[in-house]
C-alpha positions as a Python dict, from the first residue, in 0.01 Angstrom:
ca = {
    (1, 'X'): (0, 0, 0),
    (2, 'X'): (270, 204, -230),
    (3, 'X'): (467, 443, -109),
    (4, 'X'): (570, 723, -331),
    (5, 'X'): (971, 730, -386),
    (6, 'X'): (942, 1145, -443),
    (7, 'X'): (998, 1367, -163),
    (8, 'X'): (727, 1478, -10),
    (9, 'X'): (700, 1760, 279),
    (10, 'X'): (638, 1676, 622),
    (11, 'X'): (502, 2013, 731),
    (12, 'X'): (230, 2249, 729),
    (13, 'X'): (419, 2542, 567),
    (14, 'X'): (538, 2326, 281),
    (15, 'X'): (251, 2077, 247),
    (16, 'X'): (53, 2061, -112),
    (17, 'X'): (-234, 2098, 57),
    (18, 'X'): (-177, 2370, 353),
    (19, 'X'): (95, 2512, 255),
    (20, 'X'): (-121, 2849, 98),
    (21, 'X'): (-301, 2791, 434),
    (22, 'X'): (-9, 2847, 670),
    (23, 'X'): (218, 3080, 466),
    (24, 'X'): (287, 3244, 119),
    (25, 'X'): (456, 3163, -229),
    (26, 'X'): (652, 3498, -205),
    (27, 'X'): (776, 3432, 189),
    (28, 'X'): (840, 3032, 136),
    (29, 'X'): (1103, 3185, -141),
    (30, 'X'): (1289, 3376, 71),
    (31, 'X'): (1330, 3065, 298),
    (32, 'X'): (1381, 2797, 78),
    (33, 'X'): (1679, 2566, 36),
    (34, 'X'): (1789, 2710, -289),
    (35, 'X'): (1752, 3104, -180),
    (36, 'X'): (1966, 2978, 91),
    (37, 'X'): (2222, 2869, -76),
    (38, 'X'): (2246, 3112, -313),
    (39, 'X'): (2238, 3340, -24),
    (40, 'X'): (2582, 3124, 83),
    (41, 'X'): (2707, 3211, -262),
    (42, 'X'): (2632, 3509, -219),
    (43, 'X'): (2845, 3604, 67),
    (44, 'X'): (3122, 3400, 6),
    (45, 'X'): (3128, 3603, -353),
    (46, 'X'): (3082, 3950, -135),
    (47, 'X'): (3387, 3811, 74),
    (48, 'X'): (3629, 3783, -223),
    (49, 'X'): (3548, 4119, -331),
    (50, 'X'): (3575, 4260, -17),
    (51, 'X'): (3909, 4079, 21),
    (52, 'X'): (4063, 4190, -321),
    (53, 'X'): (3957, 4554, -212),
    (54, 'X'): (4158, 4557, 95),
    (55, 'X'): (4442, 4434, -81),
    (56, 'X'): (4378, 4081, 139),
    (57, 'X'): (4332, 3863, -197),
    (58, 'X'): (4448, 3924, -537),
    (59, 'X'): (4222, 4150, -747),
    (60, 'X'): (4219, 3874, -1062),
    (61, 'X'): (4116, 3592, -835),
    (62, 'X'): (3816, 3748, -639),
    (63, 'X'): (3693, 3871, -1032),
    (64, 'X'): (3714, 3484, -1085),
    (65, 'X'): (3485, 3364, -794),
    (66, 'X'): (3215, 3641, -845),
    (67, 'X'): (3244, 3529, -1197),
    (68, 'X'): (3205, 3154, -1157),
    (69, 'X'): (3071, 3079, -847),
    (70, 'X'): (2696, 2882, -928),
    (71, 'X'): (2429, 2830, -722),
    (72, 'X'): (2262, 2662, -1010),
    (73, 'X'): (2591, 2426, -1110),
    (74, 'X'): (2602, 2298, -759),
    (75, 'X'): (2550, 1960, -720),
    (76, 'X'): (2291, 1924, -482),
    (77, 'X'): (2236, 1557, -414),
    (78, 'X'): (2627, 1577, -275),
    (79, 'X'): (2609, 1874, -130),
    (80, 'X'): (2340, 1709, 101),
    (81, 'X'): (2484, 1438, 182),
    (82, 'X'): (2859, 1547, 245),
    (83, 'X'): (2635, 1814, 497),
    (84, 'X'): (2495, 1500, 647),
    (85, 'X'): (2821, 1386, 707),
    (86, 'X'): (3006, 1714, 798),
    (87, 'X'): (2685, 1844, 1021),
    (88, 'X'): (2714, 2188, 812),
    (89, 'X'): (2669, 2310, 438),
    (90, 'X'): (2951, 2526, 411),
    (91, 'X'): (3197, 2287, 419),
    (92, 'X'): (3142, 2095, 129),
    (93, 'X'): (2983, 2413, -35),
    (94, 'X'): (3334, 2509, -50),
    (95, 'X'): (3475, 2217, -169),
    (96, 'X'): (3229, 2291, -487),
    (97, 'X'): (3283, 2634, -523),
    (98, 'X'): (3658, 2601, -528),
    (99, 'X'): (3597, 2349, -823),
    (100, 'X'): (3427, 2568, -1006),
    (101, 'X'): (3670, 2842, -941),
    (102, 'X'): (3979, 2663, -1066),
    (103, 'X'): (4300, 2814, -923),
    (104, 'X'): (4126, 3095, -800),
    (105, 'X'): (3974, 2843, -578),
    (106, 'X'): (4256, 2860, -321),
    (107, 'X'): (4094, 3220, -253),
    (108, 'X'): (3691, 3103, -223),
    (109, 'X'): (3593, 3108, 199),
    (110, 'X'): (3946, 3297, 275),
    (111, 'X'): (3978, 3386, 657),
    (112, 'X'): (3600, 3295, 744),
    (113, 'X'): (3476, 3033, 923),
    (114, 'X'): (3136, 2837, 854),
    (115, 'X'): (2940, 3012, 1135),
    (116, 'X'): (3029, 3388, 960),
    (117, 'X'): (2885, 3269, 620),
    (118, 'X'): (2609, 3116, 745),
    (119, 'X'): (2491, 3369, 957),
    (120, 'X'): (2541, 3630, 720),
    (121, 'X'): (2321, 3482, 474),
    (122, 'X'): (2023, 3441, 712),
    (123, 'X'): (2030, 3811, 820),
    (124, 'X'): (1986, 3852, 433),
    (125, 'X'): (1728, 3652, 432),
    (126, 'X'): (1563, 3850, 747),
    (127, 'X'): (1623, 4174, 569),
    (128, 'X'): (1431, 4035, 283),
    (129, 'X'): (1158, 3866, 520),
    (130, 'X'): (1121, 4212, 700),
    (131, 'X'): (1068, 4346, 391),
    (132, 'X'): (766, 4148, 288),
    (133, 'X'): (614, 4144, 716),
    (134, 'X'): (608, 4543, 696),
    (135, 'X'): (486, 4541, 352),
    (136, 'X'): (201, 4335, 467),
    (137, 'X'): (168, 4520, 806),
    (138, 'X'): (101, 4840, 594),
    (139, 'X'): (-160, 4720, 409),
    (140, 'X'): (-343, 4558, 706),
    (141, 'X'): (-303, 4912, 895),
    (142, 'X'): (-504, 5037, 616),
    (143, 'X'): (-743, 4817, 587),
    (144, 'X'): (-778, 4863, 962),
    (145, 'X'): (-842, 5220, 953),
    (146, 'X'): (-1070, 5205, 737),
    (147, 'X'): (-1291, 5008, 905),
    (148, 'X'): (-1221, 5214, 1198),
    (149, 'X'): (-1334, 5534, 979),
    (150, 'X'): (-1637, 5382, 827),
    (151, 'X'): (-1747, 5242, 1191),
    (152, 'X'): (-1708, 5538, 1376),
    (153, 'X'): (-2031, 5580, 1544),
    (154, 'X'): (-2130, 5247, 1493),
    (155, 'X'): (-2281, 5110, 1826),
    (156, 'X'): (-2231, 4830, 1974),
    (157, 'X'): (-2178, 4613, 2291),
    (158, 'X'): (-1829, 4622, 2505),
    (159, 'X'): (-1803, 4326, 2649),
    (160, 'X'): (-1548, 4248, 2947),
    (161, 'X'): (-1515, 3845, 3080),
    (162, 'X'): (-1785, 3766, 2793),
    (163, 'X'): (-1992, 4002, 2960),
    (164, 'X'): (-2186, 4307, 2858),
    (165, 'X'): (-2039, 4598, 2993),
    (166, 'X'): (-2064, 4929, 2823),
    (167, 'X'): (-2160, 5036, 2466),
    (168, 'X'): (-1889, 5094, 2250),
    (169, 'X'): (-1831, 5177, 1859),
    (170, 'X'): (-1701, 4901, 1603),
    (171, 'X'): (-1479, 5185, 1498),
    (172, 'X'): (-1347, 5167, 1825),
    (173, 'X'): (-1251, 4805, 1846),
    (174, 'X'): (-1104, 4847, 1530),
    (175, 'X'): (-894, 5158, 1617),
    (176, 'X'): (-732, 4950, 1902),
    (177, 'X'): (-690, 4662, 1649),
    (178, 'X'): (-496, 4937, 1443),
    (179, 'X'): (-295, 5113, 1724),
    (180, 'X'): (-122, 4787, 1787),
    (181, 'X'): (-18, 4733, 1422),
    (182, 'X'): (101, 5101, 1430),
    (183, 'X'): (324, 4996, 1725),
    (184, 'X'): (432, 4712, 1494),
    (185, 'X'): (491, 4944, 1224),
    (186, 'X'): (749, 5111, 1413),
    (187, 'X'): (920, 4790, 1585),
    (188, 'X'): (999, 4688, 1260),
    (189, 'X'): (1186, 4988, 1173),
    (190, 'X'): (1330, 5023, 1527),
    (191, 'X'): (1495, 4669, 1485),
    (192, 'X'): (1708, 4684, 1129),
    (193, 'X'): (1987, 4858, 1339),
    (194, 'X'): (2006, 4597, 1561),
    (195, 'X'): (1953, 4294, 1365),
    (196, 'X'): (2067, 4380, 977),
    (197, 'X'): (2418, 4341, 1082),
    (198, 'X'): (2688, 4095, 913),
    (199, 'X'): (2902, 3901, 1104),
    (200, 'X'): (3281, 3807, 965),
    (201, 'X'): (3474, 3734, 1297),
    (202, 'X'): (3660, 3416, 1186),
    (203, 'X'): (3727, 3084, 1386),
    (204, 'X'): (3722, 3229, 1739),
    (205, 'X'): (3531, 3564, 1665),
    (206, 'X'): (3872, 3739, 1674),
    (207, 'X'): (3974, 3798, 1286),
    (208, 'X'): (4310, 3626, 1393),
    (209, 'X'): (4359, 3504, 1033),
    (210, 'X'): (4367, 3808, 860),
    (211, 'X'): (4626, 3996, 1115),
    (212, 'X'): (4580, 4395, 1066),
    (213, 'X'): (4318, 4356, 806),
    (214, 'X'): (4032, 4181, 967),
    (215, 'X'): (3832, 4476, 1064),
    (216, 'X'): (3927, 4629, 733),
    (217, 'X'): (3765, 4360, 575),
    (218, 'X'): (3416, 4294, 792),
    (219, 'X'): (3364, 4634, 709),
    (220, 'X'): (3390, 4579, 343),
    (221, 'X'): (3203, 4263, 345),
    (222, 'X'): (2937, 4485, 512),
    (223, 'X'): (2949, 4724, 240),
    (224, 'X'): (2918, 4513, -43),
    (225, 'X'): (2622, 4353, 143),
    (226, 'X'): (2403, 4652, 240),
    (227, 'X'): (2459, 4533, 628),
    (228, 'X'): (2542, 4757, 902),
    (229, 'X'): (2880, 4664, 1059),
    (230, 'X'): (2848, 4507, 1360),
    (231, 'X'): (3011, 4628, 1698),
    (232, 'X'): (3150, 4326, 1796),
    (233, 'X'): (3132, 3962, 1695),
    (234, 'X'): (2798, 3806, 1749),
    (235, 'X'): (2883, 3434, 1680),
    (236, 'X'): (2711, 3369, 2032),
    (237, 'X'): (2525, 3670, 2095),
    (238, 'X'): (2190, 3592, 1935),
    (239, 'X'): (1974, 3881, 2099),
    (240, 'X'): (1906, 4046, 1778),
    (241, 'X'): (1775, 3698, 1598),
    (242, 'X'): (1545, 3666, 1905),
    (243, 'X'): (1430, 4025, 1899),
    (244, 'X'): (1355, 3933, 1556),
    (245, 'X'): (1115, 3605, 1618),
    (246, 'X'): (989, 3759, 1917),
    (247, 'X'): (871, 4031, 1709),
    (248, 'X'): (742, 3826, 1488),
    (249, 'X'): (520, 3686, 1759),
    (250, 'X'): (382, 4000, 1845),
    (251, 'X'): (250, 4027, 1496),
    (252, 'X'): (88, 3725, 1519),
    (253, 'X'): (5, 3741, 1873),
    (254, 'X'): (-185, 4016, 1746),
    (255, 'X'): (-375, 3883, 1490),
    (256, 'X'): (-425, 3595, 1710),
    (257, 'X'): (-656, 3858, 1942),
    (258, 'X'): (-781, 4004, 1643),
    (259, 'X'): (-888, 3627, 1493),
    (260, 'X'): (-1046, 3534, 1842),
    (261, 'X'): (-1276, 3849, 1832),
    (262, 'X'): (-1382, 3759, 1510),
    (263, 'X'): (-1461, 3409, 1575),
    (264, 'X'): (-1669, 3490, 1874),
    (265, 'X'): (-1844, 3778, 1716),
    (266, 'X'): (-1889, 3550, 1372),
    (267, 'X'): (-2066, 3274, 1644),
    (268, 'X'): (-2448, 3222, 1560),
    (269, 'X'): (-2627, 3361, 1866),
    (270, 'X'): (-2352, 3680, 1828),
    (271, 'X'): (-2428, 3702, 1463),
    (272, 'X'): (-2230, 4064, 1418),
    (273, 'X'): (-1953, 4010, 1195),
    (274, 'X'): (-1874, 3735, 903),
    (275, 'X'): (-1545, 3679, 693),
    (276, 'X'): (-1601, 3705, 318),
    (277, 'X'): (-1812, 3470, 120),
    (278, 'X'): (-1688, 3262, -87),
    (279, 'X'): (-1840, 3004, -222),
    (280, 'X'): (-1730, 2653, -42),
    (281, 'X'): (-1505, 2840, 195),
    (282, 'X'): (-1569, 2689, 548),
    (283, 'X'): (-1831, 2477, 432),
    (284, 'X'): (-1898, 2153, 669),
    (285, 'X'): (-1897, 1835, 494),
    (286, 'X'): (-2185, 1721, 680),
    (287, 'X'): (-2370, 2059, 799),
    (288, 'X'): (-2492, 2245, 483),
    (289, 'X'): (-2517, 2549, 678),
    (290, 'X'): (-2183, 2583, 818),
    (291, 'X'): (-2014, 2924, 749),
    (292, 'X'): (-1667, 2872, 953),
    (293, 'X'): (-1426, 3182, 985),
    (294, 'X'): (-1109, 3001, 859),
    (295, 'X'): (-884, 3253, 817),
    (296, 'X'): (-947, 3335, 1176),
    (297, 'X'): (-885, 3009, 1268),
    (298, 'X'): (-583, 3018, 1065),
    (299, 'X'): (-445, 3322, 1224),
    (300, 'X'): (-514, 3175, 1563),
    (301, 'X'): (-302, 2871, 1518),
    (302, 'X'): (-23, 3047, 1360),
    (303, 'X'): (8, 3311, 1712),
    (304, 'X'): (42, 2962, 1880),
    (305, 'X'): (310, 2823, 1663),
    (306, 'X'): (549, 3164, 1633),
    (307, 'X'): (475, 3184, 1990),
    (308, 'X'): (608, 2858, 2079),
    (309, 'X'): (953, 2956, 1847),
    (310, 'X'): (939, 3253, 1996),
    (311, 'X'): (1063, 3069, 2360),
    (312, 'X'): (1302, 2851, 2156),
    (313, 'X'): (1440, 3163, 2048),
    (314, 'X'): (1502, 3293, 2427),
    (315, 'X'): (1623, 2915, 2462),
    (316, 'X'): (1844, 2935, 2208),
    (317, 'X'): (2033, 3229, 2335),
    (318, 'X'): (2173, 3001, 2615),
    (319, 'X'): (2471, 2993, 2416),
    (320, 'X'): (2850, 2764, 2559),
    (321, 'X'): (3124, 2992, 2526),
    (322, 'X'): (3292, 3146, 2180),
    (323, 'X'): (3083, 2883, 1976),
    (324, 'X'): (2777, 2722, 2103),
    (325, 'X'): (2731, 2363, 2129),
    (326, 'X'): (2400, 2281, 1981),
    (327, 'X'): (2131, 2604, 2077),
    (328, 'X'): (2268, 2737, 1748),
    (329, 'X'): (2079, 2436, 1551),
    (330, 'X'): (1753, 2539, 1694),
    (331, 'X'): (1770, 2890, 1473),
    (332, 'X'): (1740, 2690, 1180),
    (333, 'X'): (1402, 2510, 1263),
    (334, 'X'): (1232, 2855, 1441),
    (335, 'X'): (1329, 3121, 1215),
    (336, 'X'): (1197, 3016, 861),
    (337, 'X'): (937, 2877, 1012),
    (338, 'X'): (796, 3167, 1215),
    (339, 'X'): (870, 3451, 905),
    (340, 'X'): (659, 3170, 669),
    (341, 'X'): (406, 3096, 946),
    (342, 'X'): (370, 3513, 978),
    (343, 'X'): (325, 3592, 658),
    (344, 'X'): (69, 3320, 578),
    (345, 'X'): (-148, 3514, 890),
    (346, 'X'): (-98, 3862, 791),
    (347, 'X'): (-248, 3729, 453),
    (348, 'X'): (-539, 3592, 582),
    (349, 'X'): (-603, 3880, 780),
    (350, 'X'): (-600, 4099, 498),
    (351, 'X'): (-822, 3854, 335),
    (352, 'X'): (-1072, 3834, 667),
    (353, 'X'): (-1069, 4159, 748),
    (354, 'X'): (-1056, 4343, 430),
    (355, 'X'): (-1413, 4178, 301),
    (356, 'X'): (-1543, 4180, 670),
    (357, 'X'): (-1887, 4199, 657),
    (358, 'X'): (-2059, 4425, 957),
    (359, 'X'): (-2402, 4358, 1021),
    (360, 'X'): (-2440, 4711, 1233),
    (361, 'X'): (-2836, 4627, 1291),
    (362, 'X'): (-2756, 4253, 1462),
    (363, 'X'): (-2544, 4506, 1652),
    (364, 'X'): (-2751, 4737, 1750),
    (365, 'X'): (-2976, 4428, 1883),
    (366, 'X'): (-2730, 4251, 2080),
    (367, 'X'): (-2688, 4610, 2201),
    (368, 'X'): (-3064, 4573, 2320),
    (369, 'X'): (-3067, 4265, 2440),
    (370, 'X'): (-3016, 4343, 2871),
    (371, 'X'): (-3322, 4575, 2825),
    (372, 'X'): (-3101, 4871, 2917),
    (373, 'X'): (-2950, 4749, 3208),
    (374, 'X'): (-2606, 4756, 3000),
    (375, 'X'): (-2595, 5172, 3063),
    (376, 'X'): (-2705, 5099, 3467),
    (377, 'X'): (-2376, 5329, 3510),
    (378, 'X'): (-2501, 5601, 3293),
    (379, 'X'): (-2830, 5634, 3464),
    (380, 'X'): (-2642, 5607, 3807),
    (381, 'X'): (-2398, 5867, 3751),
    (382, 'X'): (-2679, 6087, 3597),
    (383, 'X'): (-2887, 6056, 3932),
    (384, 'X'): (-2544, 6100, 4122),
    (385, 'X'): (-2561, 6460, 4098),
    (386, 'X'): (-2903, 6486, 4299),
    (387, 'X'): (-2882, 6203, 4577),
    (388, 'X'): (-2520, 6119, 4606),
    (389, 'X'): (-2332, 5869, 4418),
    (390, 'X'): (-2364, 5547, 4677),
    (391, 'X'): (-2765, 5634, 4721),
    (392, 'X'): (-2772, 5646, 4325),
    (393, 'X'): (-2548, 5317, 4324),
    (394, 'X'): (-2818, 5190, 4554),
    (395, 'X'): (-3171, 5286, 4386),
    (396, 'X'): (-3006, 5184, 4061),
    (397, 'X'): (-2919, 4827, 4186),
    (398, 'X'): (-3277, 4787, 4316),
    (399, 'X'): (-3371, 4870, 3951),
    (400, 'X'): (-3170, 4635, 3781),
    (401, 'X'): (-3233, 4379, 4015),
    (402, 'X'): (-3640, 4437, 3921),
    (403, 'X'): (-3557, 4382, 3570),
    (404, 'X'): (-3410, 4073, 3616),
    (405, 'X'): (-3626, 3954, 3828),
    (406, 'X'): (-3972, 4028, 3704),
    (407, 'X'): (-3847, 4164, 3326),
    (408, 'X'): (-3975, 4456, 3163),
    (409, 'X'): (-3680, 4733, 3069),
    (410, 'X'): (-3449, 4949, 3330),
    (411, 'X'): (-3623, 5312, 3196),
    (412, 'X'): (-3916, 5126, 3316),
    (413, 'X'): (-3818, 5001, 3636),
    (414, 'X'): (-3667, 5403, 3678),
    (415, 'X'): (-4001, 5513, 3623),
    (416, 'X'): (-4144, 5396, 3899),
    (417, 'X'): (-3892, 5500, 4129),
    (418, 'X'): (-3965, 5835, 4317),
    (419, 'X'): (-3552, 5880, 4405),
    (420, 'X'): (-3568, 5891, 4007),
    (421, 'X'): (-3870, 6051, 3879),
    (422, 'X'): (-3827, 6339, 4120),
    (423, 'X'): (-3528, 6492, 3916),
    (424, 'X'): (-3598, 6299, 3539),
    (425, 'X'): (-3942, 6279, 3353),
    (426, 'X'): (-3993, 5980, 3129),
    (427, 'X'): (-3857, 6119, 2817),
    (428, 'X'): (-3518, 6187, 3018),
    (429, 'X'): (-3503, 5832, 3169),
    (430, 'X'): (-3545, 5686, 2786),
    (431, 'X'): (-3271, 5862, 2675),
    (432, 'X'): (-3051, 5805, 2989),
    (433, 'X'): (-3126, 5410, 2871),
    (434, 'X'): (-3049, 5413, 2511),
    (435, 'X'): (-2716, 5275, 2480),
    (436, 'X'): (-2638, 5467, 2166),
    (437, 'X'): (-2652, 5770, 2402),
    (438, 'X'): (-2373, 5647, 2640),
    (439, 'X'): (-2013, 5568, 2436),
    (440, 'X'): (-1836, 5774, 2608),
    (441, 'X'): (-1546, 5919, 2392),
    (442, 'X'): (-1517, 5610, 2146),
    (443, 'X'): (-1571, 5816, 1844),
    (444, 'X'): (-1316, 6066, 1963),
    (445, 'X'): (-1070, 5765, 2043),
    (446, 'X'): (-1138, 5635, 1684),
    (447, 'X'): (-1003, 5977, 1570),
    (448, 'X'): (-739, 6016, 1801),
    (449, 'X'): (-575, 5650, 1691),
    (450, 'X'): (-654, 5748, 1305),
    (451, 'X'): (-445, 6102, 1301),
    (452, 'X'): (-193, 5923, 1537),
    (453, 'X'): (-137, 5651, 1272),
    (454, 'X'): (-121, 5854, 977),
    (455, 'X'): (205, 5988, 1087),
    (456, 'X'): (327, 5610, 1168),
    (457, 'X'): (429, 5551, 791),
    (458, 'X'): (432, 5403, 569),
    (459, 'X'): (81, 5243, 545),
    (460, 'X'): (-61, 5169, 165),
    (461, 'X'): (-398, 5346, 62),
    (462, 'X'): (-714, 5082, 45),
    (463, 'X'): (-946, 5138, -274),
    (464, 'X'): (-1226, 5336, -95),
}
């Protein structure tokens, strides 16, 4: 068997087979090698401009650095080889930038340390990544709001412990999903001031190499890049990036919850929901009848993977002294993969939920399979004012046992109980045992969720 000499992807997010199942081209572009190297160069150029503005390096040198530094002109093979030797890419990068800039090259990377450049470049990536996530969340919220509104009054069985419990509406379920993503939208905005801050602090974080100009340069660099100024050096204080990734874990966790609901409700025995039909999607190689919920499966898988990376980031927070001896490197794995996986999962969710097929007739049919037992609580609570709660419980409990053991419906069993017929005629019993009449405040909760969601912006409107 011959082996292709070309480099080949080894992870799902870069695979020629799976990359668009687990990610999106846009997010991969943000976290690609070429984009990251371009960010390194962007930060080096911004540093030179900031230092010139503060009188630390000559203005003409900064102009030359800005004009001549080029990520496209880098020898990437040499950069890779030297990175393997050094262990970090910045020193090899600086070697090439110095050559690109001629005499001005002596001022490249002035007063900086490797982690300053790498951290700030990653923050620039995170800023762009969060923008994509926020846009996807906004689109998904619009989809969920439409589902909640459309199915506000669509009755279905509510289930606890995988057993039918009480009637709800499908709109109520969608409103619960919507409220989760409203909170995520708020978290995305609240996160930014803590995370979108620059890093420029020098070798041990004290800016000693720039004398009295250090803080001035730090502020100028952050202004150049549109980032906030950090309160203190965060070389070994990684809570901001850890919070970012844990937010991605929350988002994909919510997607996993939705996916699990959809997958179970799409099972043959439930048959209440279906992902959008596309010829061949979810097909089996041997069972022609299969229509597997592929998007939901991918969402659930992504939620599990990002959760693992969230734990890795929390572990990577435990760093030694003023510069870590290894935990930092774990971020290089966890951050880009988590952003790509999150974007992929959101993309799958927009597809699956945007075209979700809701079989309300099957929902009503399933609501009736308990033969009225799902609203035993309704009968008990209606009877309680007349004979007391406990006695009402016992009467309805006996009627439920009669249905389970002898068949028939709850209405029929109740109609045989003197304690019931003394207070309710048969039409009243039928109304009591109709699940559609015992939705509680589910529709009103949908209204409240939609109203509150409208105050959380932005949310993109979907086509009606």
